N, C-alpha and C positions, 0 to 999 in steps of 0.2 A: 504494500500500500504506500502510495506517495503522499507525503504530508507537506503542506505549504510551510515555508519558512525554514525548512531543513535542508541540509546539504544532500546532494545526490551525485551519482556517477553516471555518465552517459555510456550505455552499453549497446546502443543501436548500430545499424548498418549504414545509415545515411552518411555519405562521404563528405557532406557539408560540415559535419561536426567530428571532433576527434574522439575516437573510442577511448574510454578511460578518463576523459576530462571530467573534472569535478565542477559542480555548479550549485547555486542556491535556487530552490524552487520559489519563485515569486508569487505565482498565482496558478490555480488549477481550474480547468473547465472541462468536464467530461473526460475524454481521453487525451487531452492536450494540456500542456503546462508551459507557462512563460518561465524561462530560466535565465539566470545571469551567470556567465562562465567565470570560474575562479582561476582557471589555468588553461594552458593550451593557446592556440593561435587566435581564438576568439575572446580572450580574457577581457572581461568588462562588458562585452556585448550581451544584449538580451535577445533571445530567440524563442520561438514557439516550437516545441518538440512533442512528439508522441510520448505519453507517459509509460507506454510499454518499453520504451527505449531508455528508461531511467531506473536506477537501482538505489535504494536508500538502505543504510546499514551495512553495505558491502562496499569496500574501497577497492580501487584497482590494486591488483596483487603487489605491484612495486611500491605503492604508497603504504599499504598495510605492513609490508615487510620493513620499510624504512621507519615507520612509527614504532613498530614492535622492537626493532633493534635499538632505537633511541631510548625507549622505555626500559628494555632489559638492561642496557648499559647503566641507566640511572639506579637500578636496584642494587648495584654493587656498593653504593654508598647510601645508607638509609636516609640521611638528611636531604639528599637531592631527589628522592622519589616524588615528593609533593611538587617540587619545582618542575621536574620533567613531566609529570602528569599535567600540570598547569600549562606547560609549553605545548604539549601534544594537543590539549583541548583548545588552546588559543590558535594553534596553527591549523588544526583539522576538524575542530568541533567535536560534539559528543560522539558522532559516528567513528571518528578517527581514534579517539581515546578508547572507546569500547573495542574497536578492532585490535588495538595494541594490547589491551588487557586480555582479550580473548586469545590472541596469538601467543601471548606469554604464559597462558594457562591459568591466569588469575580468576577467571570466571568459573572455571571447572569446580573450584572449591565451594562455590555458592549453590551447586545443584541441590543439596538437601533443602535449602530454603524454597526453591522452586517446587520441589516434590511436596513439601509441607503445604505450600499455598494451593497447589492443585488438589491435593488430598482433602484439605479443608473445604475448598469450594465445591468439590464433587460431593462430599458428605452433605453439605448444605443443600445442594441441588436435589439430592435424593429425597429430601423432605419437602420440596416445593410442591404444593398441591396441583398447580397447573401442569407442571412437568409430569407428575405422577399419573395424571389422567391421560396426557398426550402420549406417554410412553408405556402405558399399561398393557398394550398389545404385544410388547416385546418380551422375550425371555430374559432371564437375569443377566446373562453374558452380553446380550445385545444392548440391554438397558445401560449396563456399566460402560460399554464402549461409547454409546451416545452421550452419556453424562460426562465422561472424560473429555470427549470432543467439545461439548458445550462449554465446559470449564476452561479449556485451552482457548477457545474462541473468545470467551468473555474477557480473559486476561489480556489477550492480544488487542482486542478492540478497545479495552479500557485505556490502553496506552495512547491510542489515537485521539481520544477525546480530552 
């Protein structure tokens, strides 16, 4: 899902734009977005692009590697971690910092929190009267699969709002 105001990477095939160039999504309308290029030959320009040609939360591999290497180097000295994280955020935004943290393996340690959140939400959904009626025709395994999918969808979509 593309979100206005966030950074994105161009992943399309239109030769007018550089594959892997980063941009800021200025405005969305249907399947099109106005973007301002942050790097590449069109830096500073604003163009209308197909939203299916944009990716958010994923950086060009070379950029993710560069951010990760800078972040990993900062971990050698504890005092510089905050500074390096600040620099990564300032240079590449939240997507860049998250990519660096993920590539360095720091997000993997947070998996238990995600599992707890999903488990708690799924348990709450089991007791929702509306869902109980709607899913009453399913067997137990099917119901659990659907409830788990609903919980994941709710968590993902809550981030967008």
